[in-house]
DRENPA-3360 file (N, C-alpha, C; in nm, 2 decimals, always signed):
BEGIN
1 = MALSAFSR = -1.70/+2.88/-6.59/-1.77/+2.73/-6.49/-1.77/+2.78/-6.40 ~ -1.96/+2.71/-6.30/-1.94/+2.76/-6.22/-1.85/+2.76/-6.10 ~ -1.84/+2.80/-5.96/-1.77/+2.81/-5.88/-1.79/+2.63/-5.82 ~ -1.91/+2.58/-5.79/-1.91/+2.46/-5.70/-1.86/+2.33/-5.86 ~ -1.89/+2.32/-6.00/-1.81/+2.33/-6.07/-1.67/+2.30/-6.05 ~ -1.65/+2.42/-6.06/-1.49/+2.42/-6.01/-1.40/+2.37/-5.93 ~ -1.52/+2.35/-5.83/-1.44/+2.31/-5.69/-1.44/+2.16/-5.74 ~ -1.46/+2.08/-5.73/-1.49/+1.97/-5.81/-1.37/+1.89/-5.92;
9 = YVGVIRPS = -1.37/+2.02/-6.02/-1.26/+1.98/-6.06/-1.16/+1.99/-6.04 ~ -1.13/+2.06/-5.92/-0.98/+2.10/-5.90/-0.98/+1.98/-5.74 ~ -1.06/+1.92/-5.69/-1.08/+1.83/-5.63/-1.05/+1.92/-5.52 ~ -1.10/+2.04/-5.44/-1.11/+2.08/-5.34/-1.22/+2.00/-5.23 ~ -1.15/+1.98/-5.14/-1.17/+1.91/-4.95/-1.26/+2.04/-4.94 ~ -1.43/+1.94/-4.91/-1.49/+2.08/-4.81/-1.53/+2.01/-4.70 ~ -1.52/+2.12/-4.58/-1.53/+2.07/-4.42/-1.61/+1.91/-4.44 ~ -1.58/+1.84/-4.36/-1.72/+1.72/-4.33/-1.81/+1.79/-4.22;
17 = RRKPSFMD = -1.97/+1.76/-4.25/-2.02/+1.82/-4.24/-2.11/+1.70/-4.09 ~ -2.03/+1.58/-4.12/-2.06/+1.50/-4.02/-2.09/+1.50/-3.87 ~ -2.20/+1.51/-3.80/-2.19/+1.53/-3.62/-2.12/+1.46/-3.57 ~ -2.08/+1.50/-3.40/-2.01/+1.45/-3.38/-2.04/+1.33/-3.24 ~ -1.97/+1.24/-3.26/-2.04/+1.16/-3.19/-1.93/+1.04/-3.10 ~ -1.98/+1.03/-2.94/-1.85/+0.96/-2.85/-1.88/+0.81/-2.94 ~ -1.68/+0.78/-2.85/-1.66/+0.64/-2.97/-1.65/+0.58/-2.83 ~ -1.69/+0.44/-2.79/-1.69/+0.35/-2.72/-1.57/+0.38/-2.64;
25 = NPESVSHE = -1.59/+0.40/-2.46/-1.49/+0.44/-2.35/-1.59/+0.36/-2.22 ~ -1.51/+0.29/-2.14/-1.51/+0.24/-2.04/-1.66/+0.33/-1.97 ~ -1.77/+0.30/-1.88/-1.83/+0.41/-1.83/-1.84/+0.40/-1.67 ~ -1.75/+0.33/-1.64/-1.69/+0.27/-1.51/-1.56/+0.29/-1.47 ~ -1.50/+0.34/-1.43/-1.39/+0.34/-1.37/-1.32/+0.32/-1.26 ~ -1.26/+0.22/-1.21/-1.20/+0.21/-1.02/-1.05/+0.23/-0.98 ~ -1.03/+0.31/-0.91/-0.92/+0.34/-0.85/-0.91/+0.35/-0.67 ~ -0.76/+0.31/-0.67/-0.78/+0.28/-0.49/-0.73/+0.46/-0.53;
33 = EGDTAVLF = -0.77/+0.50/-0.37/-0.75/+0.64/-0.30/-0.59/+0.68/-0.31 ~ -0.57/+0.79/-0.34/-0.41/+0.88/-0.39/-0.42/+0.82/-0.53 ~ -0.45/+0.70/-0.54/-0.38/+0.70/-0.77/-0.44/+0.80/-0.85 ~ -0.39/+0.78/-0.95/-0.41/+0.95/-1.08/-0.52/+0.84/-1.15 ~ -0.67/+0.90/-1.11/-0.74/+0.89/-1.23/-0.78/+0.92/-1.33 ~ -0.81/+0.83/-1.42/-0.82/+0.92/-1.59/-0.99/+0.84/-1.63 ~ -1.05/+0.92/-1.69/-1.19/+0.91/-1.69/-1.17/+0.97/-1.81 ~ -1.23/+0.84/-1.98/-1.22/+0.85/-2.10/-1.31/+0.91/-2.16;
41 = CSVLNLGD = -1.27/+1.01/-2.27/-1.37/+1.03/-2.36/-1.35/+1.05/-2.47 ~ -1.38/+1.01/-2.57/-1.31/+1.03/-2.69/-1.42/+1.05/-2.82 ~ -1.41/+1.14/-2.91/-1.49/+1.21/-2.95/-1.47/+1.19/-3.12 ~ -1.54/+1.16/-3.19/-1.59/+1.11/-3.35/-1.64/+1.29/-3.37 ~ -1.56/+1.36/-3.55/-1.59/+1.45/-3.59/-1.62/+1.58/-3.45 ~ -1.52/+1.58/-3.37/-1.54/+1.75/-3.31/-1.54/+1.83/-3.40 ~ -1.52/+1.83/-3.46/-1.49/+1.98/-3.56/-1.50/+2.13/-3.44 ~ -1.55/+2.23/-3.48/-1.53/+2.35/-3.39/-1.58/+2.32/-3.25;
49 = HTVTWRKL = -1.66/+2.18/-3.24/-1.76/+2.15/-3.10/-1.69/+2.20/-2.97 ~ -1.71/+2.18/-2.84/-1.63/+2.24/-2.72/-1.65/+2.10/-2.65 ~ -1.58/+2.06/-2.56/-1.61/+1.90/-2.48/-1.54/+2.02/-2.36 ~ -1.65/+1.91/-2.23/-1.64/+2.01/-2.17/-1.68/+1.89/-2.03 ~ -1.65/+1.91/-1.94/-1.65/+1.77/-1.80/-1.74/+1.90/-1.71 ~ -1.81/+1.79/-1.62/-1.85/+1.81/-1.52/-1.87/+1.70/-1.41 ~ -1.90/+1.72/-1.28/-1.94/+1.63/-1.23/-2.12/+1.69/-1.19 ~ -2.18/+1.57/-1.20/-2.30/+1.53/-1.12/-2.35/+1.54/-0.96;
57 = PRSAPLTI = -2.40/+1.61/-0.97/-2.55/+1.66/-1.04/-2.51/+1.88/-1.06 ~ -2.38/+1.84/-1.04/-2.34/+2.01/-1.01/-2.32/+2.02/-1.17 ~ -2.39/+2.19/-1.18/-2.36/+2.25/-1.36/-2.27/+2.31/-1.36 ~ -2.21/+2.33/-1.24/-2.05/+2.41/-1.34/-1.93/+2.34/-1.38 ~ -1.84/+2.38/-1.48/-1.76/+2.31/-1.53/-1.66/+2.31/-1.47 ~ -1.57/+2.15/-1.47/-1.44/+2.12/-1.41/-1.32/+2.20/-1.53 ~ -1.39/+2.13/-1.65/-1.31/+2.19/-1.75/-1.38/+2.21/-1.90 ~ -1.33/+2.28/-1.96/-1.41/+2.32/-2.11/-1.26/+2.36/-2.20;
65 = GTTSWTRD = -1.26/+2.25/-2.27/-1.14/+2.24/-2.38/-1.05/+2.16/-2.30 ~ -0.91/+2.22/-2.30/-0.82/+2.21/-2.21/-0.80/+2.28/-2.06 ~ -0.91/+2.39/-2.09/-0.91/+2.51/-1.95/-0.95/+2.45/-1.85 ~ -0.91/+2.46/-1.76/-0.96/+2.44/-1.66/-1.02/+2.55/-1.56 ~ -1.15/+2.45/-1.49/-1.27/+2.59/-1.42/-1.26/+2.54/-1.28 ~ -1.14/+2.50/-1.22/-1.20/+2.42/-1.06/-1.06/+2.49/-1.02 ~ -1.07/+2.52/-0.92/-0.97/+2.60/-0.82/-0.90/+2.42/-0.82 ~ -0.94/+2.35/-0.77/-0.85/+2.23/-0.77/-0.73/+2.17/-0.88;
73 = QRVHAEHV = -0.64/+2.20/-0.79/-0.53/+2.19/-0.93/-0.52/+2.05/-0.98 ~ -0.57/+1.98/-0.89/-0.57/+1.80/-0.89/-0.61/+1.81/-1.04 ~ -0.74/+1.86/-1.07/-0.80/+1.83/-1.20/-0.79/+1.89/-1.32 ~ -0.75/+1.85/-1.45/-0.73/+1.90/-1.51/-0.80/+1.78/-1.64 ~ -0.80/+1.84/-1.78/-0.84/+1.80/-1.90/-0.72/+1.73/-1.97 ~ -0.72/+1.65/-2.03/-0.58/+1.56/-2.15/-0.63/+1.54/-2.22 ~ -0.58/+1.64/-2.33/-0.60/+1.60/-2.48/-0.51/+1.59/-2.52 ~ -0.43/+1.48/-2.64/-0.34/+1.50/-2.70/-0.38/+1.55/-2.86;
81 = PNSSQWNL = -0.32/+1.67/-2.97/-0.37/+1.72/-3.05/-0.40/+1.62/-3.18 ~ -0.48/+1.64/-3.23/-0.51/+1.53/-3.33/-0.54/+1.45/-3.29 ~ -0.63/+1.46/-3.17/-0.64/+1.27/-3.12/-0.78/+1.30/-3.09 ~ -0.88/+1.19/-3.05/-1.02/+1.19/-3.04/-1.00/+1.21/-2.85 ~ -0.91/+1.15/-2.77/-0.91/+1.18/-2.59/-0.95/+1.28/-2.61 ~ -1.05/+1.33/-2.49/-1.10/+1.43/-2.42/-1.10/+1.38/-2.26 ~ -0.96/+1.31/-2.23/-0.93/+1.26/-2.10/-0.98/+1.35/-1.98 ~ -1.04/+1.31/-1.86/-1.07/+1.38/-1.74/-0.95/+1.32/-1.65;
89 = VIEKAKID = -0.88/+1.46/-1.61/-0.78/+1.36/-1.52/-0.77/+1.44/-1.38 ~ -0.79/+1.29/-1.25/-0.79/+1.36/-1.12/-0.69/+1.30/-1.07 ~ -0.53/+1.41/-0.99/-0.43/+1.37/-0.95/-0.46/+1.32/-0.83 ~ -0.43/+1.21/-0.72/-0.42/+1.21/-0.61/-0.58/+1.18/-0.55 ~ -0.66/+1.08/-0.63/-0.78/+1.13/-0.57/-0.85/+1.09/-0.46 ~ -0.91/+1.12/-0.44/-0.97/+1.09/-0.30/-1.10/+1.05/-0.28 ~ -1.15/+0.97/-0.16/-1.28/+0.94/-0.13/-1.37/+1.00/-0.17 ~ -1.41/+1.16/-0.19/-1.49/+1.19/-0.17/-1.51/+1.29/-0.37;
97 = DAGVYECQ = -1.40/+1.24/-0.43/-1.40/+1.27/-0.60/-1.51/+1.15/-0.65 ~ -1.56/+1.06/-0.54/-1.64/+0.99/-0.61/-1.74/+0.95/-0.64 ~ -1.78/+0.95/-0.77/-1.89/+1.00/-0.85/-1.98/+1.03/-0.97 ~ -2.04/+1.07/-1.05/-2.07/+1.02/-1.14/-1.98/+1.19/-1.23 ~ -1.95/+1.16/-1.34/-1.88/+1.28/-1.39/-1.95/+1.29/-1.56 ~ -1.96/+1.40/-1.61/-2.04/+1.37/-1.76/-1.94/+1.44/-1.82 ~ -1.92/+1.37/-1.93/-1.86/+1.44/-2.06/-1.94/+1.49/-2.15 ~ -1.97/+1.62/-2.24/-2.07/+1.69/-2.29/-1.99/+1.77/-2.39;
105 = ISKRKLQL = -2.06/+1.70/-2.53/-2.03/+1.81/-2.61/-2.14/+1.93/-2.69 ~ -2.12/+2.06/-2.68/-2.20/+2.14/-2.71/-2.15/+2.24/-2.72 ~ -2.24/+2.27/-2.88/-2.26/+2.39/-2.93/-2.40/+2.45/-2.98 ~ -2.44/+2.58/-2.95/-2.56/+2.66/-3.01/-2.70/+2.50/-2.93 ~ -2.76/+2.46/-3.07/-2.83/+2.40/-3.00/-2.79/+2.21/-2.97 ~ -2.70/+2.21/-3.03/-2.58/+2.06/-3.06/-2.56/+1.97/-2.86 ~ -2.60/+1.90/-2.79/-2.58/+1.85/-2.70/-2.58/+1.75/-2.67 ~ -2.42/+1.64/-2.64/-2.40/+1.53/-2.63/-2.36/+1.45/-2.52;
113 = RRAVTLVI = -2.46/+1.44/-2.48/-2.39/+1.39/-2.29/-2.35/+1.24/-2.26 ~ -2.23/+1.20/-2.22/-2.20/+1.04/-2.17/-2.17/+1.08/-2.02 ~ -2.21/+0.98/-1.93/-2.15/+0.99/-1.80/-2.09/+0.85/-1.73 ~ -1.98/+0.94/-1.70/-1.80/+0.81/-1.64/-1.89/+0.81/-1.47 ~ -1.89/+0.68/-1.42/-1.88/+0.65/-1.26/-1.73/+0.66/-1.26 ~ -1.67/+0.73/-1.15/-1.57/+0.68/-1.09/-1.56/+0.68/-0.94 ~ -1.55/+0.54/-0.92/-1.49/+0.44/-0.82/-1.38/+0.42/-0.72 ~ -1.41/+0.51/-0.62/-1.28/+0.53/-0.57/-1.24/+0.45/-0.38;
121 = RAKPAAQL = -1.17/+0.35/-0.42/-1.15/+0.25/-0.30/-1.07/+0.31/-0.20 ~ -1.09/+0.25/-0.09/-1.08/+0.31/+0.02/-0.92/+0.26/+0.04 ~ -0.79/+0.31/+0.09/-0.65/+0.25/+0.06/-0.66/+0.16/+0.21 ~ -0.62/+0.04/+0.18/-0.62/-0.04/+0.27/-0.49/+0.01/+0.40 ~ -0.52/-0.04/+0.53/-0.49/+0.05/+0.61/-0.37/-0.03/+0.70 ~ -0.25/+0.04/+0.69/-0.15/-0.03/+0.78/-0.09/-0.15/+0.84 ~ -0.05/-0.23/+0.83/-0.09/-0.32/+0.88/+0.09/-0.32/+0.99 ~ +0.03/-0.29/+1.15/+0.14/-0.29/+1.26/+0.24/-0.37/+1.26;
129 = PRIEISGE = +0.33/-0.37/+1.25/+0.46/-0.47/+1.26/+0.40/-0.52/+1.43 ~ +0.42/-0.71/+1.39/+0.40/-0.79/+1.49/+0.51/-0.84/+1.53 ~ +0.52/-0.88/+1.69/+0.64/-0.93/+1.67/+0.58/-1.02/+1.81 ~ +0.60/-1.19/+1.83/+0.55/-1.29/+1.94/+0.69/-1.36/+1.94 ~ +0.71/-1.41/+2.08/+0.80/-1.49/+2.11/+0.70/-1.61/+2.21 ~ +0.78/-1.68/+2.17/+0.70/-1.88/+2.22/+0.83/-1.93/+2.29 ~ +0.75/-2.07/+2.34/+0.88/-2.17/+2.41/+0.78/-2.19/+2.56 ~ +0.85/-2.26/+2.60/+0.84/-2.27/+2.78/+0.92/-2.18/+2.84;
137 = NVVKSGSV = +0.86/-2.10/+2.95/+0.99/-2.01/+2.98/+1.00/-2.07/+3.15 ~ +0.95/-2.20/+3.18/+1.06/-2.28/+3.30/+1.08/-2.42/+3.26 ~ +1.15/-2.42/+3.28/+1.25/-2.57/+3.27/+1.31/-2.58/+3.36 ~ +1.38/-2.75/+3.32/+1.47/-2.80/+3.49/+1.55/-2.79/+3.43 ~ +1.68/-2.71/+3.53/+1.82/-2.71/+3.52/+1.90/-2.85/+3.45 ~ +2.03/-2.87/+3.33/+2.06/-2.95/+3.27/+1.95/-2.98/+3.08 ~ +1.80/-2.92/+3.12/+1.76/-2.92/+2.98/+1.79/-2.83/+2.89 ~ +1.74/-2.84/+2.79/+1.76/-2.75/+2.67/+1.62/-2.66/+2.72;
145 = LTLTCNAS = +1.71/-2.50/+2.69/+1.61/-2.40/+2.67/+1.53/-2.35/+2.50 ~ +1.45/-2.31/+2.47/+1.39/-2.31/+2.34/+1.36/-2.17/+2.35 ~ +1.42/-2.10/+2.29/+1.29/-1.99/+2.26/+1.26/-1.93/+2.10 ~ +1.16/-1.89/+2.04/+1.15/-1.90/+1.94/+1.10/-1.75/+1.89 ~ +1.15/-1.66/+1.80/+1.09/-1.53/+1.82/+1.07/-1.49/+1.66 ~ +0.95/-1.44/+1.63/+0.85/-1.46/+1.53/+0.87/-1.28/+1.52 ~ +0.91/-1.23/+1.39/+0.88/-1.08/+1.38/+0.83/-1.07/+1.21 ~ +0.68/-1.04/+1.26/+0.63/-1.01/+1.09/+0.64/-0.82/+1.02;
153 = LVDVSVER = +0.63/-0.83/+0.91/+0.62/-0.73/+0.86/+0.75/-0.65/+0.85 ~ +0.85/-0.71/+0.80/+1.00/-0.66/+0.80/+1.03/-0.63/+0.69 ~ +1.10/-0.56/+0.66/+1.18/-0.57/+0.55/+1.32/-0.64/+0.54 ~ +1.32/-0.76/+0.47/+1.43/-0.84/+0.47/+1.55/-0.84/+0.44 ~ +1.59/-0.74/+0.30/+1.71/-0.69/+0.28/+1.76/-0.61/+0.43 ~ +1.72/-0.54/+0.55/+1.75/-0.53/+0.63/+1.77/-0.53/+0.77 ~ +1.70/-0.64/+0.79/+1.62/-0.67/+0.93/+1.65/-0.81/+0.95 ~ +1.70/-0.78/+1.12/+1.74/-0.97/+1.17/+1.68/-0.92/+1.32;
161 = ISWIKDGE = +1.68/-1.05/+1.36/+1.70/-1.02/+1.51/+1.80/-1.05/+1.60 ~ +1.78/-0.96/+1.71/+1.84/-1.00/+1.79/+1.83/-1.02/+1.94 ~ +1.89/-1.08/+1.99/+1.83/-1.12/+2.16/+1.94/-1.05/+2.24 ~ +1.82/-1.04/+2.37/+1.89/-0.97/+2.49/+1.87/-1.01/+2.59 ~ +1.97/-1.07/+2.75/+1.92/-1.12/+2.83/+1.94/-0.99/+2.97 ~ +1.82/-1.01/+3.03/+1.84/-0.87/+3.15/+1.99/-0.75/+3.11 ~ +1.93/-0.74/+2.97/+1.94/-0.56/+2.96/+2.14/-0.55/+2.81 ~ +2.16/-0.72/+2.90/+2.26/-0.70/+2.78/+2.26/-0.79/+2.67;
169 = PLRLDSDS = +2.29/-0.77/+2.52/+2.31/-0.86/+2.42/+2.38/-1.03/+2.43 ~ +2.27/-1.09/+2.39/+2.31/-1.21/+2.38/+2.46/-1.22/+2.31 ~ +2.55/-1.29/+2.34/+2.64/-1.30/+2.24/+2.73/-1.45/+2.24 ~ +2.69/-1.49/+2.15/+2.71/-1.64/+2.09/+2.85/-1.68/+2.13 ~ +2.96/-1.58/+2.08/+3.07/-1.61/+2.19/+3.13/-1.63/+2.28 ~ +2.99/-1.60/+2.38/+3.06/-1.56/+2.54/+3.00/-1.78/+2.58 ~ +2.90/-1.78/+2.47/+2.90/-1.96/+2.61/+2.87/-2.03/+2.46 ~ +2.94/-2.16/+2.48/+2.94/-2.27/+2.37/+2.76/-2.36/+2.38;
177 = RYSIHTSV = +2.74/-2.30/+2.46/+2.60/-2.35/+2.48/+2.54/-2.28/+2.39 ~ +2.50/-2.14/+2.37/+2.46/-2.09/+2.29/+2.42/-2.13/+2.13 ~ +2.29/-2.12/+2.10/+2.35/-2.12/+1.91/+2.17/-2.06/+1.87 ~ +2.17/-1.97/+1.80/+2.07/-1.92/+1.71/+2.06/-1.96/+1.58 ~ +1.93/-1.98/+1.54/+1.88/-2.03/+1.44/+1.77/-1.91/+1.36 ~ +1.86/-1.87/+1.22/+1.73/-1.82/+1.19/+1.67/-1.85/+1.05 ~ +1.57/-1.75/+1.02/+1.47/-1.79/+0.84/+1.41/-1.76/+0.87 ~ +1.37/-1.69/+0.71/+1.26/-1.61/+0.64/+1.16/-1.64/+0.57;
185 = TLTGRSSG = +1.10/-1.60/+0.61/+0.95/-1.62/+0.48/+0.89/-1.55/+0.35 ~ +0.93/-1.55/+0.31/+0.88/-1.40/+0.24/+0.72/-1.46/+0.20 ~ +0.63/-1.32/+0.20/+0.50/-1.29/+0.17/+0.52/-1.21/+0.04 ~ +0.64/-1.09/-0.04/+0.62/-1.04/-0.05/+0.78/-1.03/-0.16 ~ +0.77/-0.86/-0.22/+0.94/-0.85/-0.33/+0.99/-0.86/-0.20 ~ +0.99/-0.78/-0.08/+1.09/-0.75/+0.00/+1.03/-0.72/+0.16 ~ +0.89/-0.79/+0.16/+0.86/-0.79/+0.31/+0.83/-0.98/+0.34 ~ +0.83/-1.00/+0.46/+0.77/-1.14/+0.49/+0.78/-1.16/+0.64;
193 = TISSKLEI = +0.81/-1.25/+0.72/+0.85/-1.31/+0.80/+0.98/-1.36/+0.85 ~ +1.08/-1.31/+0.93/+1.21/-1.31/+1.01/+1.15/-1.42/+1.13 ~ +1.21/-1.55/+1.14/+1.19/-1.64/+1.25/+1.36/-1.63/+1.30 ~ +1.34/-1.65/+1.45/+1.49/-1.65/+1.52/+1.45/-1.71/+1.62 ~ +1.54/-1.89/+1.62/+1.51/-1.96/+1.77/+1.66/-1.98/+1.84 ~ +1.62/-1.92/+1.93/+1.71/-1.94/+2.04/+1.74/-2.05/+2.12 ~ +1.90/-2.10/+2.15/+1.82/-2.24/+2.22/+2.00/-2.29/+2.28 ~ +1.97/-2.29/+2.45/+2.06/-2.28/+2.57/+2.06/-2.42/+2.62;
201 = KATRISDS = +2.19/-2.49/+2.58/+2.19/-2.62/+2.64/+2.23/-2.68/+2.75 ~ +2.21/-2.76/+2.81/+2.27/-2.77/+2.97/+2.20/-2.67/+3.02 ~ +2.08/-2.60/+3.08/+2.08/-2.47/+3.17/+2.14/-2.53/+3.31 ~ +2.11/-2.37/+3.31/+2.21/-2.34/+3.44/+2.08/-2.25/+3.52 ~ +2.08/-2.26/+3.67/+2.02/-2.17/+3.74/+2.06/-2.04/+3.71 ~ +2.19/-2.01/+3.70/+2.24/-1.86/+3.66/+2.16/-1.82/+3.49 ~ +2.09/-1.97/+3.41/+2.00/-1.88/+3.26/+1.92/-1.83/+3.32 ~ +1.85/-1.82/+3.43/+1.69/-1.73/+3.44/+1.70/-1.61/+3.41;
209 = GGYLCRST = +1.59/-1.62/+3.39/+1.62/-1.41/+3.35/+1.52/-1.37/+3.26 ~ +1.51/-1.24/+3.20/+1.43/-1.19/+3.12/+1.51/-1.18/+3.00 ~ +1.44/-1.24/+2.90/+1.52/-1.26/+2.79/+1.38/-1.19/+2.64 ~ +1.50/-1.04/+2.56/+1.39/-0.97/+2.50/+1.44/-1.06/+2.36 ~ +1.34/-1.05/+2.24/+1.41/-1.06/+2.11/+1.40/-0.92/+2.05 ~ +1.49/-0.88/+1.92/+1.46/-0.72/+1.89/+1.45/-0.73/+1.76 ~ +1.39/-0.65/+1.69/+1.42/-0.65/+1.57/+1.51/-0.51/+1.48 ~ +1.57/-0.51/+1.36/+1.64/-0.39/+1.42/+1.59/-0.27/+1.40;
217 = ERAQMAGV = +1.68/-0.16/+1.46/+1.67/-0.05/+1.49/+1.55/-0.03/+1.60 ~ +1.46/-0.17/+1.71/+1.43/-0.17/+1.79/+1.27/-0.12/+1.73 ~ +1.26/-0.16/+1.61/+1.11/-0.17/+1.55/+0.99/-0.20/+1.61 ~ +1.04/-0.31/+1.66/+0.98/-0.41/+1.70/+1.02/-0.54/+1.85 ~ +0.98/-0.52/+1.97/+1.03/-0.61/+2.10/+0.92/-0.70/+2.19 ~ +0.99/-0.83/+2.19/+0.91/-0.86/+2.27/+0.95/-0.92/+2.39 ~ +0.93/-0.98/+2.53/+0.97/-1.02/+2.58/+0.93/-1.17/+2.65 ~ +1.04/-1.25/+2.74/+0.97/-1.31/+2.84/+1.06/-1.32/+2.97;
225 = KVEIQSIF = +0.99/-1.39/+3.05/+1.09/-1.42/+3.19/+1.07/-1.54/+3.21 ~ +1.23/-1.58/+3.21/+1.25/-1.69/+3.22/+1.31/-1.81/+3.31 ~ +1.27/-1.91/+3.38/+1.28/-1.96/+3.53/+1.37/-2.12/+3.50 ~ +1.52/-2.12/+3.52/+1.53/-2.22/+3.53/+1.55/-2.31/+3.65 ~ +1.48/-2.40/+3.64/+1.49/-2.49/+3.79/+1.56/-2.59/+3.83 ~ +1.59/-2.61/+4.00/+1.62/-2.74/+3.98/+1.59/-2.85/+3.97 ~ +1.61/-2.95/+3.94/+1.58/-3.16/+3.92/+1.47/-3.13/+4.02 ~ +1.48/-3.10/+4.13/+1.39/-3.13/+4.27/+1.28/-3.06/+4.27;
233 = NNKRADLQ = +1.24/-2.95/+4.15/+1.09/-2.90/+4.16/+1.05/-2.91/+4.02 ~ +0.94/-2.95/+4.02/+0.86/-3.03/+3.89/+0.73/-2.92/+3.87 ~ +0.80/-2.78/+3.92/+0.66/-2.68/+3.90/+0.69/-2.62/+3.70 ~ +0.65/-2.58/+3.62/+0.60/-2.58/+3.49/+0.51/-2.43/+3.45 ~ +0.56/-2.40/+3.41/+0.42/-2.28/+3.32/+0.49/-2.25/+3.17 ~ +0.36/-2.17/+3.14/+0.35/-2.14/+3.01/+0.37/-2.02/+3.04 ~ +0.45/-1.93/+2.89/+0.49/-1.81/+2.88/+0.40/-1.70/+2.90 ~ +0.25/-1.72/+2.88/+0.15/-1.65/+2.90/+0.14/-1.63/+3.06;
241 = EAPLDPAA = +0.21/-1.69/+3.13/+0.18/-1.66/+3.25/+0.25/-1.54/+3.33 ~ +0.39/-1.55/+3.28/+0.50/-1.50/+3.29/+0.55/-1.44/+3.20 ~ +0.48/-1.34/+3.14/+0.54/-1.24/+3.06/+0.60/-1.11/+3.06 ~ +0.68/-1.06/+3.03/+0.80/-0.96/+3.00/+0.72/-0.87/+3.00 ~ +0.75/-0.76/+3.01/+0.68/-0.59/+2.99/+0.83/-0.54/+2.96 ~ +0.86/-0.57/+2.75/+0.98/-0.51/+2.73/+1.03/-0.35/+2.73 ~ +0.93/-0.26/+2.77/+0.93/-0.14/+2.81/+1.03/-0.13/+2.95 ~ +1.00/-0.24/+3.00/+1.01/-0.21/+3.10/+1.15/-0.29/+3.18;
249 = VQVTK = +1.28/-0.28/+3.05/+1.38/-0.36/+3.03/+1.47/-0.23/+3.03 ~ +1.58/-0.23/+3.06/+1.64/-0.11/+2.99/+1.81/-0.20/+2.93 ~ +1.79/-0.20/+2.83/+1.86/-0.27/+2.74/+1.98/-0.20/+2.67 ~ +2.10/-0.21/+2.72/+2.25/-0.20/+2.69/+2.30/-0.15/+2.59 ~ +2.31/-0.07/+2.48/+2.39/-0.07/+2.36/+2.48/-0.08/+2.34;
% end
């Protein structure tokens, strides 16, 4: 019996001669700066061919198979055995990593190429904490003084607002005329805005002075000079006309 006939008889499986081909994968991927970027390349019938990644227009390879040919340790090829995936992974992606990459299958005269565009978005600039104080800073004696302090971008799990007058912490138990009301508005899982309203009833001339509102651990601070006037004085002013520089006030710990 001829060998070929024998092979068919016993069911010997011959290696597939089908040519390799690319499977459908995203032609463009977008990541934020600092992310781990993954560029996908799936190949059918790879056989003994090799998958090579490079960044255009450079000819030097980044990876050949699972071997890295770049000194950049952030870059490597990822392949799960017996799978069609030959992905390029770039850890802690930078703006300079953006561009067109090429997944190439090569062996002798066979060359198949597939381009993948990597877009790297700049990381949003961190917003600086902000604290503001509002209210009338010139009031008549006997009336109510109301100051409101709004602190943004705080960790509401630990953050609170404290009030200071003339460098000394304002204690509610020191005067029954004092009251403080605090509220929190969430804008994220643990961030938002905390608002604290200080009220002093039946104000006296002695209530005049410098008032500060301060967030936990002094991360944010704002201040204003307050004047309590005699009922015979009609002068009024706005906060913006008499601001208090928090840095110029020494606060007793």
